[in-house]
VORO-521842 format. One record per residue: x, y, z of N, C-alpha, C in turn; residue number from 1. Coordinates in steps of 0.02 Angstrom, whole numbers, plus 32768, in hexadecimal, padded with zeros to 4 digits. Layout:
BEGIN
nx  ny  nz  cax  cay  caz  cx  cy  cz  i
X  Y  Z  X  Y  Z  X  Y  Z  NUM
...
END
This chain:
BEGIN
nx  ny  nz  cax  cay  caz  cx  cy  cz  i
37C6  77EC  DE45  37A2  77AF  DE32  37A0  77AA  DDE6  1
37B4  776F  DDCB  37B1  7764  DD83  3769  775D  DD6C  2
375D  7764  DD2A  3719  7763  DD12  36F8  771F  DD1D  3
371F  76E8  DD19  3700  76A6  DD24  36E6  76A1  DD6B  4
370D  76B9  DD9C  36F6  76B8  DDE3  36B9  76E4  DDEC  5
36BA  771C  DDC8  3681  774A  DDCA  3642  7729  DDAD  6
364C  7706  DD75  3616  76E2  DD54  35FA  76AC  DD83  7
3628  7689  DDA2  3615  7654  DDD1  35EC  7671  DE0B  8
3604  76AA  DE24  35E1  76CC  DE5B  359D  76E5  DE43  9
359C  7701  DE07  355D  771B  DDEA  3529  76E5  DDDE  10
3542  76A7  DDD2  3514  766F  DDC5  3501  7648  DE05  11
3516  7662  DE3E  350B  763C  DE7D  34C1  762C  DE8A  12
3495  765C  DE7D  344D  7650  DE88  3432  761D  DE57  13
3449  7620  DE18  3433  75EF  DDE6  344F  75AA  DDF7  14
348D  75A9  DE10  34AC  7569  DE22  3484  7548  DE5A  15
346C  7571  DE8A  3443  7556  DEC1  3402  7539  DEA7  16
33E5  755B  DE75  33A4  7544  DE5B  33AA  750D  DE28  17
33E6  7502  DE0E  33EF  74CE  DDDA  341F  7497  DDEF  18
3460  74A5  DDEC  3491  746E  DDF7  3492  7455  DE3F  19
348B  7482  DE70  348A  746B  DEB6  344E  743E  DEC3  20
3415  744F  DEA4  33D8  7426  DEAC  33E1  73E2  DE8A  21
3403  73E2  DE50  340F  73A3  DE2D  343A  7376  DE5A  22
346E  7393  DE77  349B  736C  DEA4  3474  734F  DEDF  23
344C  7378  DF00  3425  7362  DF3A  33F4  732B  DF27  24
33D4  7333  DEED  33A3  7301  DED6  33C5  72BE  DEC7  25
33FE  72C2  DEA5  3424  7285  DE92  3436  725C  DED0  26
3449  727E  DF06  345E  725C  DF44  3428  722D  DF60  27
33E9  723E  DF51  33B2  7216  DF6B  33A2  71D7  DF43  28
33C9  71CA  DF0F  33BA  7191  DEE3  33F8  7164  DED9  29
33EC  7124  DEDF  3422  70F3  DED2  3424  70E2  DE88  30
33EA  70E3  DE68  33E5  70D4  DE20  33BD  710A  DDFC  31
33C3  710A  DDB9  339C  713A  DD91  3358  711A  DD83  32
3323  713D  DD97  32DF  7125  DD88  32B5  7161  DD70  33
3276  7153  DD5F  324A  7188  DD44  323F  71C1  DD75  34
323D  71B0  DDB5  3232  71E3  DDE9  326C  7215  DDEA  35
32A9  71FA  DDE5  32E5  7226  DDE3  32E3  7253  DDA6  36
32D3  7236  DD6C  32D1  725C  DD2E  329A  7292  DD30  37
3262  7282  DD50  322C  72B4  DD58  3244  72EF  DD83  38
3268  72DE  DDB8  3282  7313  DDE4  32B5  733E  DDC0  39
32DF  731E  DD98  3311  7342  DD71  32F0  7372  DD40  40
32BC  735A  DD20  3296  7383  DCF0  3278  73C1  DD13  41
325D  73B6  DD4E  323E  73ED  DD74  3273  7421  DD88  42
32AE  740A  DD9C  32E4  7438  DDAF  32F8  7465  DD74  43
32FE  7448  DD3A  3311  746E  DCFE  32DD  74A3  DCED  44
329D  7491  DCF1  3267  74C0  DCE2  3266  74F8  DD16  45
326E  74E7  DD56  326D  7519  DD8B  32A8  754A  DD87  46
32DF  7535  DD68  331A  7561  DD61  3315  758C  DD21  47
32D8  758E  DD03  32CB  75B7  DCC8  32F1  75A2  DC8A  48
3302  7562  DC86  3320  7548  DC49  32EB  7549  DC11  49
32AC  7543  DC24  3275  7544  DBF4  325C  74FD  DBE4  50
321C  74F7  DBD6  31FD  74B5  DBCB  321A  7492  DB8E  51
321E  74B6  DB56  3237  7497  DB17  327F  7481  DB1F  52
32A9  74AB  DB3E  32F0  7499  DB46  32F8  7460  DB78  53
32CF  7460  DBAC  32D0  7429  DBDD  32C0  73E7  DBBA  54
328E  73E8  DB8E  327C  73AB  DB68  32B7  7393  DB3E  55
32DA  73C2  DB1E  3315  73B0  DAF5  334B  738F  DB21  56
3358  73AE  DB5B  338C  7393  DB88  3378  734F  DBA5  57
3338  7348  DBB7  3321  7308  DBD3  3322  72D0  DB9F  58
3315  72E2  DB60  3319  72B2  DB29  3362  7299  DB22  59
3391  72C9  DB28  33D8  72B8  DB24  33EC  728B  DB5F  60
33D1  7299  DB9A  33E0  7271  DBD6  33C7  7229  DBCC  61
338A  7222  DBB2  336E  71DE  DBA7  3397  71B8  DB73  62
33AE  71DC  DB40  33DA  71BD  DB0D  341C  71A8  DB2D  63
3435  71D3  DB59  3474  71C5  DB7C  346F  7187  DBA8  64
3434  717D  DBC5  3429  7142  DBEF  3427  7103  DBC3  65
3403  7108  DB8A  33FF  70D0  DB5B  3444  70BC  DB41  66
346D  70EE  DB31  34AF  70E1  DB15  34E4  70D0  DB4A  67
34CD  70CD  DB8A  34F9  70BD  DBC3  352E  70F4  DBCF  68
3520  7131  DBB6  354C  716A  DBC6  353D  7180  DC0E  69
34FF  7174  DC23  34EA  7182  DC68  34D9  713E  DC87  70
3500  712B  DCB9  34F5  70E9  DCD9  34D9  70EE  DD20  71
34E6  7127  DD40  34CE  7131  DD85  34BC  717A  DD90  72
3498  718A  DDC7  3483  71CF  DDD3  34BD  7202  DDD1  73
34F7  71EF  DDE8  3531  721C  DDE9  3549  7231  DDA5  74
3534  720D  DD71  3548  721E  DD2C  351D  7255  DD0D  75
34E4  7263  DD2E  34B4  7293  DD11  34CF  72DA  DD0D  76
34EF  72F1  DD42  3507  7337  DD44  353D  7344  DD0E  77
3573  731C  DD0A  35A4  7329  DCD6  3587  7321  DC8F  78
3556  72F4  DC87  3537  72EB  DC46  3511  732A  DC32  79
34EB  7346  DC61  34C5  7383  DC53  34F3  73BE  DC45  80
352B  73C2  DC68  355C  73F9  DC5B  3575  73F4  DC13  81
3585  73B7  DBFE  359E  73AB  DBBA  3568  73BF  DB86  82
352A  73AB  DB92  34F3  73BA  DB63  34E5  7405  DB5F  83
34E5  7426  DB99  34D7  746E  DB9C  350E  7495  DB79  84
354D  7480  DB84  3586  74A1  DB63  357F  749B  DB18  85
3570  745F  DB00  3569  7452  DAB7  3530  747D  DA9A  86
34FA  7482  DAC0  34C0  74AA  DAAB  34D4  74F4  DAA3  87
34F9  750E  DAD4  350D  7554  DAD4  3542  7564  DA9F  88
3569  7531  DA8D  359F  753B  DA5C  3586  753E  DA14  89
354A  7523  DA08  352F  7520  D9C4  352A  7566  D9A5  90
3546  756D  D969  353F  75AC  D944  3571  75E2  D956  91
359D  75D5  D987  35D0  7606  D999  35B5  7644  D9BB  92
35E1  766C  D9D8  35CA  76A6  D9FE  35F3  76E5  D9F5  93
3625  76E3  D9C9  3651  771E  D9C0  362C  7758  D9A0  94
3644  7795  D9AE  3626  77D1  D990  3644  77DC  D94A  95
3617  77E6  D91A  362E  77F1  D8D4  3646  7839  D8CD  96
3684  7841  D8B9  36A1  7884  D8B2  36AC  7892  D867  97
36A9  78D2  D855  36B3  78E6  D810  36FC  78DE  D7FD  98
3708  78C8  D7BF  374D  78C0  D7A7  376D  7905  D79E  99
3744  7934  D786  375B  797A  D77D  3724  79A9  D795  100
3739  79E4  D7AC  3709  7A17  D7C0  36E6  7A06  D802  101
36B2  7A2C  D813  3692  7A22  D854  366B  79E0  D859  102
3670  79C0  D893  3644  7987  D8A4  3606  79A6  D8C4  103
35CC  7996  D8A9  358D  79B3  D8C4  3568  797E  D8EC  104
355D  798D  D92C  3537  7960  D958  34F5  7983  D96A  105
34BE  7965  D953  347B  7980  D961  3463  795F  D9A1  106
3450  7988  D9D2  343B  796D  DA13  33F0  7976  DA1C  107
33CC  793E  DA26  3383  7940  DA2E  3370  7920  DA71  108
3332  792E  DA86  331A  7910  DAC5  32E6  793D  DAE6  109
32BE  7920  DB12  328A  7949  DB33  32AA  7978  DB65  110
3288  79B0  DB71  32A0  79DF  DBA3  32A0  79BD  DBE7  111
32D5  79C6  DC0D  32D9  79A8  DC50  3305  796A  DC52  112
3318  7950  DC17  3342  7913  DC14  338C  7924  DC20  113
339B  7965  DC1F  33E1  797A  DC28  3404  7989  DBE7  114
33DD  799E  DBB5  33F7  79A9  DB71  342C  79E0  DB6E  115
341B  7A1C  DB89  3449  7A54  DB85  3488  7A47  DBAF  116
347F  7A2A  DBE9  34B9  7A18  DC14  34E5  79E6  DBF0  117
34C6  79B6  DBCD  34EC  7984  DBA8  3516  79A6  DB72  118
34F8  79D7  DB4F  351D  79FB  DB1B  355A  7A1E  DB3A  119
3550  7A3D  DB75  3587  7A5D  DB98  35BE  7A2D  DBA9  120
35AB  79F2  DBC0  35DD  79BF  DBD3  3601  79A3  DB96  121
35DC  799B  DB5F  35FC  7984  DB20  362D  79B9  DB07  122
361A  79F8  DB0F  3646  7A2F  DAFB  3686  7A2D  DB25  123
367F  7A21  DB65  36B9  7A1D  DB92  36E6  79E2  DB7F  124
36C7  79AA  DB6D  36EC  796D  DB5A  3716  797B  DB1C  125
36F7  7996  DAE8  371C  79A3  DAAA  3751  79DA  DAB2  126
3740  7A0D  DADB  3770  7A42  DAE8  37AE  7A26  DB0C  127
37A2  79F8  DB3B  37D8  79D8  DB60  3809  79B4  DB31  128
37EE  7998  DAFA  3818  7975  DACA  3830  79A2  DA90  129
382E  79E3  DA9D  384B  7A13  DA6E  3821  7A24  DA31  130
37E1  7A13  DA33  37B5  7A22  D9FB  3798  7A69  DA02  131
378E  7A89  D9C9  376E  7ACB  D9C7  3722  7ABF  D9C2  132
36FD  7AD5  D9F5  36B6  7AC5  D9FA  368A  7B03  D9F1  133
3650  7AF8  D9D0  361D  7B2D  D9CA  35DA  7B10  D9DF  134
35B1  7B39  DA00  356E  7B24  DA15  3539  7B4C  D9F0  135
3505  7B2B  D9D8  34CE  7B4D  D9B6  3490  7B48  D9E2  136
3476  7B82  D9F7  343C  7B84  DA24  33FB  7B83  D9FB  137
33EA  7B48  D9E1  33AF  7B42  D9B6  3370  7B2E  D9DC  138
3374  7B29  DA1F  3338  7B20  DA48  3320  7B67  DA59  139
3301  7B87  DA28  32F1  7BCE  DA2F  32AF  7BDB  DA53  140
328A  7BA6  DA63  3248  7BAF  DA82  3248  7BA8  DACE  141
327C  7B88  DAE9  327E  7B7F  DB32  32A2  7BBC  DB50  142
327F  7BDC  DB7D  329B  7C17  DB9E  32DE  7C05  DBBE  143
330F  7C2F  DBB4  3352  7C29  DBD2  337D  7BF0  DBB7  144
3365  7BCA  DB85  338D  7B93  DB69  33CE  7BAD  DB4C  145
33CA  7BE4  DB26  3407  7BFF  DB07  3435  7C20  DB3A  146
3417  7C3C  DB70  343F  7C59  DBA6  3467  7C22  DBC9  147
3446  7BEA  DBD4  3466  7BAF  DBF4  34A1  7B97  DBC9  148
3495  7B96  DB88  34C9  7B7F  DB59  3503  7BB1  DB57  149
34F2  7BF1  DB5C  3526  7C25  DB5C  3555  7C1D  DB98  150
3539  7C0B  DBD1  3562  7C00  DC0E  3592  7BC6  DC02  151
3578  7B8F  DBE3  35A2  7B56  DBD3  35D8  7B69  DBA0  152
35C6  7B95  DB71  35F6  7BAC  DB40  3631  7BCF  DB61  153
3622  7BFA  DB92  3657  7C1D  DBB7  3682  7BEC  DBDE  154
3662  7BBB  DBFE  3687  7B8A  DC27  36B4  7B5D  DBFE  155
36A1  7B51  DBBF  36C6  7B1F  DB97  36E9  7B3F  DB5A  156
36F0  7B81  DB5B  3712  7BA6  DB25  36F4  7B98  DAE0  157
36B1  7B90  DADE  368E  7B83  DA9F  3666  7BC0  DA8A  158
3668  7BCF  DA4A  3640  7C07  DA31  35F7  7BF0  DA2C  159
35C8  7C1D  DA3C  3581  7C0C  DA3B  355D  7C37  DA06  160
353A  7C16  D9D8  3511  7C39  D9A7  34C9  7C38  D9BF  161
34AD  7C73  D9C9  3468  7C77  D9E4  3442  7CB0  D9C4  162
33FF  7CA9  D9C1  33D4  7CDE  D9A8  33A5  7CF1  D9E2  163
3375  7D1D  D9D3  3344  7D30  DA07  3316  7CF5  DA16  164
32FA  7CF6  DA53  32CB  7CC1  DA68  3290  7CC0  DA38  165
327B  7C84  DA23  3241  7C7D  D9F7  3252  7C82  D9AD  166
3291  7C8D  D99C  32A4  7C92  D955  32A7  7C4C  D935  167
32B0  7C4A  D8F4  32B0  7C0B  D8CE  32EF  7BE2  D8DF  168
32E6  7BA5  D8FB  3320  7B7C  D90D  334E  7B6D  D8D1  169
332F  7B61  D896  3357  7B51  D85A  3384  7B8B  D846  170
336D  7BC9  D853  3395  7C05  D843  33D3  7C07  D870  171
33CB  7BF4  D8B0  3403  7BF1  D8DF  3436  7BBE  D8C6  172
341D  7B84  D8B2  3448  7B4D  D89B  346C  7B62  D85B  173
344A  7B84  D82E  3469  7B9C  D7F0  34A4  7BC9  D800  174
349A  7BFA  D82D  34CF  7C28  D840  3509  7C02  D862  175
34F7  7BD2  D88C  352A  7BAB  D8B0  3555  7B82  D880  176
3535  7B62  D850  355A  7B38  D820  3589  7B63  D7F6  177
356F  7B9C  D7DF  3598  7BCB  D7B8  35D5  7BE2  D7E0  178
35C8  7BF4  D81F  35FE  7C0C  D84B  3630  7BD5  D85A  179
3617  7B99  D866  3643  7B5F  D875  3673  7B51  D83C  180
3659  7B56  D7FE  3684  7B4A  D7C3  36B8  7B82  D7BC  181
36A1  7BC0  D7C5  36CD  7BF9  D7BC  3704  7BFC  D7F1  182
36F3  7BE7  D82E  3723  7BEE  D866  3749  7BAD  D875  183
3743  7B7D  D848  3766  7B3C  D84F  375A  7B1A  D892  184
371A  7B15  D8A1  3704  7AF4  D8DF  3708  7AA8  D8D5  185
371D  7A84  D909  3722  7A3A  D905  36DF  7A19  D914  186
36BD  7A31  D948  367E  7A11  D95D  3648  7A46  D968  187
3610  7A3E  D945  35D6  7A6A  D94E  359F  7A42  D970  188
358B  7A59  D9AC  3557  7A38  D9D3  3517  7A61  D9CD  189
34E2  7A41  D9B4  34A3  7A65  D9A8  346D  7A51  D9DA  190
3457  7A82  DA03  3420  7A77  DA32  33DF  7A7E  DA0C  191
33AD  7A53  DA1A  336C  7A58  D9F7  3334  7A58  DA2A  192
32F8  7A6C  DA14  32BE  7A6E  DA40  32A8  7A27  DA51  193
328A  7A1F  DA8C  3275  79DC  DAA1  322D  79D9  DAB6  194
3200  79EB  DA88  31B9  79EC  DA99  3197  79AF  DA7A  195
3197  7978  DA9E  317C  793A  DA82  3131  793C  DA77  196
310E  7967  DA9E  30C5  7969  DA98  30AF  7982  DA54  197
30DC  79A6  DA31  30CC  79BC  D9ED  30FA  7998  D9BC  198
30F1  7957  D9B9  311F  792C  D992  3123  7941  D948  199
30EA  7954  D92A  30EA  7967  D8E3  3115  79A5  D8D8  200
310C  79D7  D904  3134  7A14  D8FF  317E  7A05  D90A  201
318B  79DB  D93B  31D0  79C9  D94C  31F1  79A6  D910  202
31CC  7979  D8F1  31E6  7953  D8B8  31F6  7983  D87E  203
31C8  79B1  D871  31D1  79E2  D83B  320D  7A0E  D849  204
3214  7A23  D888  324C  7A4E  D89D  328F  7A2A  D895  205
3292  79EC  D8AC  32D0  79C6  D8A7  32E2  79B6  D85E  206
32AF  79A9  D836  32BC  799C  D7EE  32D9  79DB  D7CD  207
32BF  7A15  D7DF  32D6  7A54  D7C3  3320  7A61  D7D8  208
332E  7A55  D818  3372  7A5D  D832  33A2  7A2E  D80E  209
338D  79EF  D806  33B6  79BD  D7E3  33C5  79D3  D79C  210
3392  79EE  D779  339B  7A05  D734  33CE  7A3D  D730  211
33C9  7A6D  D75E  33F6  7AA7  D760  343E  7A8F  D76A  212
3448  7A61  D79A  348B  7A48  D7A9  34A7  7A21  D76D  213
347F  79F3  D752  3496  79C9  D71A  34A7  79F1  D6DC  214
3482  7A28  D6D1  348F  7A52  D696  34D3  7A74  D69B  215
34E5  7A88  D6D8  3524  7AAC  D6E2  3560  7A7D  D6ED  216
3553  7A45  D70E  3589  7A14  D71C  3570  79CF  D706  217
3582  79B8  D6CA  356B  7976  D6B4  357E  793F  D6E6  218
354D  7913  D6F4  3559  78DC  D723  354A  78EE  D76B  219
353B  792E  D778  352B  7944  D7BC  34DE  7948  D7C4  220
34C3  7944  D802  34E7  793A  D840  3507  78F5  D844  221
3541  78F2  D861  3566  78B2  D865  3548  7884  D89A  222
3529  78A2  D8CD  3506  787B  D900  34C8  78A3  D916  223
3491  787E  D923  3457  789C  D944  3451  7876  D986  224
3462  7899  D9BC  3465  7879  D9FE  3428  788A  DA27  225
3407  7857  DA40  33CB  785F  DA6A  33DF  785C  DAB4  226
33D0  7891  DAD9  33DF  7893  DB20  33A4  7877  DB47  227
33B1  7845  DB70  337D  7826  DB99  3391  7825  DBE2  228
335F  782C  DC0D  336A  782C  DC56  3360  77E4  DC6F  229
3396  77C5  DC88  3393  777F  DC9E  3362  7774  DCD8  230
3355  77A8  DCFF  3329  77A0  DD39  32E0  7793  DD25  231
32D0  77A1  DCE5  328B  7795  DCCE  327F  774D  DCB8  232
32B4  7724  DCB8  32AD  76DC  DCA9  328D  76CE  DC66  233
3257  76A6  DC66  3237  7693  DC27  3218  76CD  DC01  234
320B  7704  DC24  31F1  7740  DC04  3225  775B  DBD3  235
3264  7750  DBE3  329B  7766  DBB6  3298  773E  DB74  236
3286  76FE  DB79  327F  76D5  DB3D  3245  76EF  DB12  237
320D  7702  DB33  31D3  771E  DB0E  31E6  775E  DAEB  238
320C  778A  DB0E  3223  77C9  DAF1  324F  77BB  DAB4  239
327C  778A  DABC  32AA  7778  DA85  3282  7762  DA48  240
324D  773B  DA53  3223  7723  DA1B  3204  775E  D9F6  241
31EA  778E  DA1D  31CA  77C9  D9FE  31FD  77F4  D9D8  242
3238  77FD  D9F5  326A  7827  D9D4  3286  7806  D995  243
328A  77C3  D994  32A4  77A2  D958  3273  77AA  D91E  244
3233  77B8  D92E  3202  77C5  D8F9  3209  780D  D8DF  245
3223  783A  D90B  3229  7880  D8F8  326D  7892  D8DA  246
32A0  786A  D8EA  32E4  787A  D8D2  330C  783A  D8C9  247
333D  783C  D89B  3368  7801  D891  339C  77FC  D8C9  248
3386  77E6  D904  33B2  77E2  D93F  33E9  77AD  D933  249
3428  77C2  D93E  3460  7794  D932  347F  777B  D973  250
346D  779B  D9AB  348B  7786  D9EB  3467  77A6  DA25  251
3472  778A  DA60  3451  77A2  DA9D  3486  77BA  DACF  252
3475  77F2  DAF1  349C  7809  DB2A  346F  77FD  DB66  253
3485  77D2  DB94  345C  77C2  DBCF  3478  77E6  DC0B  254
344F  7814  DC27  3466  783D  DC60  344A  7822  DCA2  255
3465  783B  DCD9  344C  782F  DD1E  344B  77E4  DD30  256
347A  77BF  DD15  347D  7777  DD23  348F  7768  DD6B  257
34B1  7798  DD8B  34C7  778F  DDD0  348E  7795  DE02  258
3456  77B3  DDEE  3420  77BE  DE1F  33E7  778D  DE19  259
33F2  7754  DDFA  33B9  7727  DDED  33CA  76DD  DDF4  260
3397  76B6  DE02  339E  766D  DE02  3387  7651  DDBF  261
3379  767F  DD8F  335C  766B  DD4F  3390  7669  DD16  262
33CF  765F  DD28  3405  765D  DCF6  33FE  7626  DCC4  263
33D3  75F5  DCD2  33C5  75BE  DCA3  33A7  75D8  DC62  264
338F  7617  DC64  3370  7635  DC28  33A4  763C  DBF0  265
33E4  7640  DC02  341A  7642  DBD0  3415  7606  DBA2  266
340A  75CC  DBC0  3405  758D  DB9A  33C6  758D  DB6F  267
338E  75A4  DB8D  334E  75A6  DB6B  334E  75D3  DB2D  268
336C  760F  DB34  336F  763E  DAFB  3394  761F  DAC1  269
33CE  7602  DAD0  33F8  75E5  DA9B  33D6  75A9  DA7A  270
33B9  757D  DAA4  339B  7540  DA89  335A  754C  DA63  271
332F  7577  DA7F  32ED  7581  DA61  32EE  75B1  DA25  272
3319  75E3  DA28  3318  7616  D9F4  3353  7612  D9C4  273
3386  75EC  D9D8  33C1  75E4  D9AE  33EA  7624  D9A9  274
33DE  7653  D9D8  3404  7692  D9D8  343F  768B  DA08  275
347C  7697  D9F1  34B4  7691  DA20  34B5  76C8  DA55  276
34C8  76B5  DA92  34D5  76E7  DAC6  351A  7703  DAB7  277
351F  7744  DAAF  3560  7763  DA9C  3583  7785  DAD7  278
355B  77A0  DB06  3577  77C3  DB3F  3550  77B2  DB7E  279
3572  77B1  DBB7  3552  77A4  DBF8  3562  77DC  DC28  280
3530  77F2  DC4E  353B  7824  DC82  3532  7803  DCC6  281
3567  7806  DCF0  3562  77E5  DD32  356E  7816  DD6B  282
355D  7855  DD60  3566  7887  DD95  355C  78CD  DD7A  283
3561  78FE  DDA6  3554  7943  DD92  3591  7968  DD78  284
35CD  7950  DD8A  360A  7973  DD75  3613  796F  DD29  285
3637  799F  DD0D  3642  79A3  DCC5  3661  7962  DCAA  286
3692  7947  DCD0  36B5  790B  DCB8  368E  78CA  DCC3  287
3651  78CF  DCDD  3629  7893  DCEA  3602  787B  DCAE  288
3609  789C  DC75  35EB  7884  DC36  3624  7868  DC0C  289
361F  7828  DBFC  3655  7808  DBD6  363A  77DC  DB9E  290
3663  77CE  DB6B  364E  779F  DB37  363D  775B  DB54  291
3609  773B  DB39  35F2  76FB  DB52  361F  76C2  DB3B  292
3631  7695  DB6A  3657  7659  DB59  3630  761D  DB73  293
3618  75F3  DB46  35EC  75BB  DB58  360B  758C  DB8B  294
364B  7579  DB80  366C  754A  DBAE  3672  7567  DBF4  295
3684  75A8  DBF7  368B  75C9  DC39  3648  75CC  DC5D  296
3613  75DB  DC36  35D0  75E1  DC54  35BB  759D  DC72  297
35C2  7568  DC4A  35AF  7524  DC62  35D9  750F  DC9D  298
361A  751E  DC9B  3647  750B  DCD1  3634  7530  DD11  299
3626  7572  DD0B  3613  759A  DD45  35D0  7585  DD62  300
35A5  756B  DD36  3562  7554  DD4C  3566  7511  DD70  301
3594  74E6  DD5A  3596  74A2  DD76  35CC  7497  DDAB  302
35FD  74C4  DDAE  3634  74BC  DDDE  361E  74D0  DE24  303
3634  74AB  DE56  3622  74BD  DE9B  364E  74F6  DEB4  304
END
């Protein structure tokens, strides 16, 4: 199965809660009226697109009706697909790579969102494309986090830099950056702690890690990727808001999209926070994490 078919399959629950409901609702109306628009608004909110994003989309729909871009109920679905695609395309989504030396990707997110597994899958992705990968186990406070990373290191032929449990995360990162430069590593993936309940400590820790990386590799980290669990819906948006206050998040990795009807959160995150979705996870297999493509996502969401 190609990744687009996989994405389509992974979005099946979201499609049922969003586009299939739009289709069913449209069939009940000969003309566009306020009742239809109210129903459409409710469908978007229930699919976890989010209240603010739903308002933006509904405003565009009303403008579309005024401009005669939407003339009948059947025009609503293709119009929304076009608007959602445009929304997701804003700001681009490619991963910024270093021109020379190691590309440093800092991975943040709450424990349980699939952060360490995501790092393992990213390692597998880059290894598959011939890149030399190193993993830094800087989540030193979670029991077994570095052991988990070490297993991924073995599976993906990546070297793992780790210290004892409870040691200074910035010290791990310092050693990893030094080693990455010395061993001509292409991609350094840095795991970090995800304790949101101590936001001040987390912020201080991430700032320290950022300083260590930037001092050794100017312009790094090249990306700070926030891992979010799609099954949490609007809670993922709340987490994203908190993390953007603690770190300069440049992109989102959305995991577990295949197990939820809340895939509309992809649209909400991009529209409300202006953070591009960079990677999507639509299954448990290593190859089920892929770079995000806005057109493919919208097509898979709206296609029957």
